[in-house]
C-alpha positions in Angstrom: 123.8 102.1 94.3 123.9 104.1 91.1 127.1 105.2 89.4 128.1 108.9 89.3 127.2 109.0 85.6 123.7 107.7 86.4 123.2 110.4 89.0 124.4 113.1 86.6 121.9 111.8 84.0 119.1 111.9 86.6 120.0 115.6 87.3 120.1 116.4 83.6 116.7 114.8 83.0 115.1 116.6 85.9 116.5 120.0 84.8 115.2 119.3 81.3 111.7 118.5 82.7 111.8 121.8 84.6 112.8 123.7 81.5 110.0 122.0 79.5 107.5 123.4 82.0 108.9 126.9 81.5 108.9 126.5 77.7 105.3 125.4 77.8 104.3 128.4 79.8 106.1 130.7 77.4 104.5 129.0 74.4 101.0 129.4 76.1 101.8 133.0 77.0 100.9 132.4 80.7 102.3 132.2 84.2 103.0 128.7 85.7 100.0 127.1 87.4 100.2 126.2 91.1 100.6 122.5 90.3 103.4 123.3 87.8 105.2 125.4 90.4 104.8 122.6 93.0 106.1 120.0 90.6 109.1 122.2 89.6 109.9 122.7 93.3 109.9 119.0 94.0 112.2 118.4 91.0 114.6 121.1 92.0 114.7 119.7 95.6 115.6 116.3 94.2 118.3 117.9 92.0 119.8 119.6 95.0 119.8 116.2 96.9 121.4 114.4 93.9 124.0 117.2 93.6 125.1 116.5 97.1 125.5 112.9 96.3 127.5 113.7 93.1 129.7 116.2 95.0 130.5 113.5 97.6 131.3 110.9 95.0 133.5 113.3 93.1 135.4 114.1 96.3 135.8 110.4 96.9 137.2 109.9 93.4 139.7 112.7 93.9 140.9 111.3 97.2 141.2 107.8 95.7 143.2 109.0 92.7 145.5 111.0 95.0 146.2 107.9 97.1 146.9 105.8 94.0 149.3 108.4 92.7 151.0 108.5 96.1 151.6 104.7 96.1 152.9 104.4 92.6 156.7 104.1 91.7 157.0 105.3 88.1 160.8 104.8 88.2 160.6 101.0 88.8 157.1 100.0 87.5 156.3 100.4 83.8 153.0 102.2 83.0 151.5 99.2 81.1 152.3 96.8 83.9 150.7 99.1 86.5 147.5 99.2 84.5 147.3 95.4 84.3 147.9 95.1 88.1 145.0 97.5 88.8 142.6 95.5 86.6 143.6 92.3 88.4 143.1 93.8 91.9 139.7 95.0 90.9 138.7 91.5 90.0 140.0 90.3 93.4 137.9 92.9 95.1 134.7 91.0 94.2 133.2 87.7 95.3 132.4 85.2 92.7 129.1 84.1 94.2 126.7 85.1 97.0 127.6 82.0 99.0 131.3 83.0 99.0 130.4 86.4 100.4 128.1 84.9 103.1 130.9 82.6 104.1 133.3 85.6 104.4 130.7 87.5 106.5 130.3 84.5 108.9 134.1 84.1 109.2 134.5 87.8 109.9 131.9 87.6 112.7 133.5 84.5 114.4 135.7 85.0 117.4 139.2 85.8 116.2 137.9 85.6 112.6 139.6 87.5 109.8 137.7 90.1 107.8 138.1 89.5 104.1 139.1 92.9 102.4 136.4 92.3 99.7 133.7 92.8 102.3 134.8 96.4 102.6 134.4 96.9 98.8 131.2 95.0 98.1 128.9 97.8 99.2 130.6 100.7 97.3 131.2 102.6 100.5 127.7 102.3 102.0 128.4 99.5 104.4 128.8 99.6 108.2 132.1 97.6 108.4 131.9 96.2 111.9 133.0 92.6 111.6 131.8 91.6 115.1 128.2 92.6 114.1 128.4 91.4 110.5 127.3 94.8 109.2 128.0 94.3 105.5 125.8 95.0 102.5 125.4 92.3 99.9 127.6 92.9 96.9 125.7 95.1 94.4 125.3 92.5 91.6 124.1 89.9 94.1 121.7 92.4 95.7 120.4 93.4 92.2 119.7 89.7 91.4 117.8 89.2 94.7 115.7 92.3 94.1 115.1 91.2 90.5 113.8 87.8 91.6 111.6 89.4 94.2 110.1 92.3 92.3 110.1 90.9 88.7 109.0 87.3 89.4 106.6 87.8 92.3 103.0 87.2 91.3 101.7 90.5 92.7 104.8 92.7 93.3 105.7 92.4 89.6 102.3 93.8 88.6 102.5 96.9 90.8 103.5 100.4 89.7 107.0 100.5 91.2 109.0 103.7 92.1 112.6 103.6 93.4 113.3 105.9 96.3 116.7 107.7 96.4 119.5 106.9 98.8 119.0 110.3 100.6 115.3 109.9 101.3 113.2 107.7 103.5 110.0 108.3 101.6 108.4 110.1 98.7 105.3 112.3 97.9 103.7 112.0 94.5 100.7 114.0 93.2 97.7 112.0 92.1 94.3 113.1 90.9 91.8 113.5 93.7 88.9 112.1 91.6 85.8 110.7 93.2 83.2 111.3 90.5 82.9 111.9 86.8 79.3 112.9 86.9 80.2 116.6 86.3 83.9 116.7 85.8 87.1 114.6 85.1 90.5 114.4 86.8 89.0 115.7 90.0 87.8 119.1 88.6 88.5 119.5 84.9 85.3 120.5 83.0 85.1 120.0 79.2 82.0 121.6 77.6 80.6 123.0 74.3 80.0 126.8 74.2 78.5 129.2 71.8 80.8 131.6 69.9 82.0 134.5 72.1 80.3 133.0 75.2 81.9 133.3 78.6 84.3 130.5 79.4 84.0 128.4 82.6 87.3 128.0 84.4 88.3 124.6 85.7 91.4 122.9 87.1 92.3 119.4 88.3 92.3 118.6 92.0 95.3 116.7 93.4 96.0 114.7 96.5 99.4 113.7 97.8 100.2 110.0 97.8 102.9 109.6 100.4 105.1 106.5 100.8 107.1 106.3 104.1 109.5 103.3 104.0 108.9 100.5 106.4 111.4 97.7 107.3 110.6 94.2 106.2 113.0 91.8 108.0 113.7 88.1 107.2 115.9 85.6 109.0 117.7 82.6 107.5 119.3 79.9 109.6 122.4 78.1 108.2 123.9 74.9 109.8 127.7 74.6 110.1 127.7 71.8 107.5 125.9 74.0 105.0 128.3 76.9 105.5 131.1 74.7 104.3 129.5 74.5 100.9 129.3 78.0 99.3 127.1 77.0 96.3 124.6 75.1 98.4 124.5 78.0 100.9 123.8 80.5 98.1 121.0 78.3 96.8 119.5 78.0 100.3 119.7 81.8 101.0 118.3 82.9 97.7 115.4 80.4 97.9 114.6 81.4 101.5 114.8 85.2 100.7 112.7 85.0 97.6 110.0 82.7 99.1 109.8 84.4 102.5 109.9 88.0 101.3 107.6 87.4 98.3 105.0 85.8 100.6 105.1 88.6 103.2 105.1 91.4 100.6 102.2 89.8 98.8 100.3 89.5 102.1 101.0 93.2 102.8 99.7 94.4 99.4 96.5 92.4 99.9 95.9 92.7 103.7 98.2 95.4 105.1 96.6 97.8 107.5 98.7 100.9 106.7 99.8 101.2 110.4 103.5 100.4 110.4 103.1 98.4 107.2 101.9 98.7 103.7 98.2 99.7 103.0 96.6 96.6 101.4 93.8 96.7 98.9 91.4 95.1 101.4 91.8 98.0 103.8 91.9 100.8 101.2 89.2 103.4 100.8 89.1 102.7 97.0 87.9 99.1 97.5 84.6 98.3 95.9 82.7 95.5 97.8 79.9 93.8 95.9 77.0 92.5 98.0 75.7 89.0 98.0 72.5 88.0 96.1 69.2 87.9 97.9 68.7 84.6 99.5 72.3 83.5 98.7 73.5 80.6 100.9 76.4 81.0 103.2 79.9 80.1 101.9 78.9 80.1 98.2 79.8 82.0 95.1 77.2 82.5 92.3 77.7 83.4 88.7 75.8 86.7 89.4 78.6 87.5 91.9 81.2 87.1 89.3 79.4 89.2 86.7 78.6 92.0 89.1 82.2 92.2 90.2 83.4 92.2 86.6 81.1 95.1 85.8 82.7 97.3 88.5 86.1 97.5 86.8 87.5 100.4 84.8 86.5 99.0 81.3 89.3 100.8 79.5 91.9 99.0 81.6 90.3 95.5 81.4 93.5 93.9 80.0 95.4 94.8 83.2 93.0 93.1 85.6 93.4 89.6 87.0 91.5 87.5 89.6 93.0 86.4 92.8 91.3 83.8 95.0 91.7 81.4 97.9 92.0 77.8 96.9 89.0 76.9 99.1 86.6 78.4 96.5 87.7 76.1 93.6 84.9 73.6 94.1 82.5 76.5 93.5 84.4 77.7 90.4 84.7 74.3 88.7 80.9 73.8 88.7 80.0 77.4 87.8 78.2 78.1 84.5 76.2 80.9 83.0 72.8 79.8 81.6 72.8 79.9 77.8 69.7 78.3 76.3 69.6 74.6 77.2 73.3 74.5 78.0 75.7 76.5 80.2 78.8 78.4 79.5 81.7 77.8 81.9 82.8 80.9 83.8 86.0 79.3 85.1 88.6 77.7 82.8 91.1 75.5 84.6 94.8 75.7 83.6 95.7 73.4 80.8 92.0 72.8 80.1 89.7 74.4 77.6 91.6 77.7 77.9 94.9 76.0 77.0 96.9 78.4 79.1 99.4 78.1 82.0 96.9 79.7 84.3 93.2 79.6 85.0 90.7 82.2 83.6 87.5 83.8 84.9 85.5 85.9 82.4 88.6 85.6 80.1 91.0 87.2 82.6 93.9 85.4 84.3 93.0 83.8 87.7 95.5 82.9 90.4 95.1 80.9 93.7 97.0 82.7 96.5 97.1 81.9 100.2 96.7 85.6 101.2 93.0 85.7 100.0 90.4 84.9 102.7 88.7 81.5 103.1 85.4 80.8 101.2 82.5 82.9 102.4 84.6 85.7 103.8 85.2 89.1 102.1 88.4 88.8 100.2 88.1 85.2 99.2 87.8 86.4 95.6 89.4 89.7 94.4 89.4 91.3 90.9 92.4 93.6 90.8 94.5 95.9 88.6 97.7 96.4 90.4 99.5 97.8 87.3 97.4 101.0 87.2 96.1 101.0 90.7 98.9 100.2 93.3 102.1 102.2 94.0 105.0 100.3 95.4 108.1 102.1 96.6 111.4 100.4 97.5 114.8 101.7 98.5 117.8 100.0 96.9 120.4 98.3 99.0 119.7 95.0 100.7 121.1 95.1 104.3 122.6 91.8 105.5 123.7 91.1 109.0 124.7 87.8 110.7 125.1 86.4 114.2 126.8 83.2 115.3 125.4 83.6 118.8 121.6 83.4 118.4 121.7 79.6 117.6 125.2 78.8 118.9 124.2 75.6 120.8 122.5 74.3 117.7 125.6 74.8 115.5 123.7 77.3 113.4 124.4 80.9 112.2 121.6 83.4 111.5 121.5 85.7 108.5 119.2 88.7 108.7 118.0 90.6 105.6 116.3 94.0 105.8 114.2 95.3 102.9 112.7 98.8 103.0 109.4 99.2 101.2 106.0 100.9 101.3 102.9 100.8 99.1 99.3 101.9 98.8 96.6 102.2 96.1 96.8 105.2 93.9 93.1 106.2 94.5 91.8 107.2 97.9 88.2 106.2 97.0 86.2 104.5 94.4 85.0 106.4 91.3 81.4 107.3 90.5 81.1 107.0 86.7 79.7 109.6 84.4 76.6 107.5 84.0 75.3 104.9 86.5 75.3 106.7 89.8 76.7 106.0 93.2 75.5 102.4 93.1 77.8 101.6 90.2 81.1 102.9 91.5 84.3 101.6 89.8 87.7 100.7 91.1 91.0 99.0 90.5 90.1 96.6 93.3 86.8 94.8 93.6 85.9 92.1 96.3 82.9 90.1 97.2 81.1 90.8 100.5 81.0 88.2 103.2 78.3 85.5 102.6 77.3 84.1 106.0 
């Protein structure tokens, strides 16, 4: 959760952006365009929502201060000593490690267990403090660390265009260009042309579509034995490893294969996917150099540096023996890690290549994907990792169960592939290119 200062800064920045739109209209001596009015309306709606949060936090501060004043005894407690005691109590309000907090949650949920007061402070007022259900949020610094590991270190999630969703919302709508062809215009309708002096101008404007993210729940369970719960550092290591591995795997699978129905929309089911056909007479379950070259040619050339290859490990025997004819010799297309490329990862056509389990097996569409997630995939997430526990689910096995809930959604920025200015409909380009099934 953000601090009140951060919320105020967000309000200030949004109001400045709204004022900048007005200033630009005044400078251009024109009325605001429809898209500008829509954008201003969205920003002002967000400001009003943030203002409610700030008002609530200010009220909470006032009540907290009044309670502190009511419990002080100025006649017997020196001012300096009171300050030191407050600082000490704040330190005591926090857990030293995630394992220690998990142990406290488990104890609070046990029959006759005592709820540690720090559990009621860890979530900055956002927790559902029902000890029998274990309804406690992870302490903010621990939650931030888990999110950082998941979104910053995940092979695919770290490459996506991420947008945080505010505490008062379960989704977000963002305007994106509705652009399908550059044959006659750019940005979905903007026309740039040369005209004779005093000739009549042709009006044009960009066309937008709304990219809507509606948060979905991603849930993970972690089982802890009674023996493990006695060792807080070991328990923390177990939980962090399980969370990062499990959620990263599932999130990666959703970004690649999600259907969009109750889950993320994956690139393999997106309207913007370009699927390159097999070569005439190509044998089943094979990959040819021509496949690689044709896939490479369907990228957005100006964004080449942000593309990477993702493939199923079953295609590696094809990759290791693949070369482009060059005179009497051949040029390798695939460079293995630590080999000729001298890099920590493999390369195909000079771009990084990663083996992931979420790609399809050899011969099936999606066994090899060329993707630019940084420019092409929008990933929304709502801060605050919900943690619940139960001692009953696996009681006879001497195990407790921790449940983590992560709220996310994602989809490609583009709704369709793009027909380039030159090349025609048979040379469409995209952020995501796959190879057709070879069977």
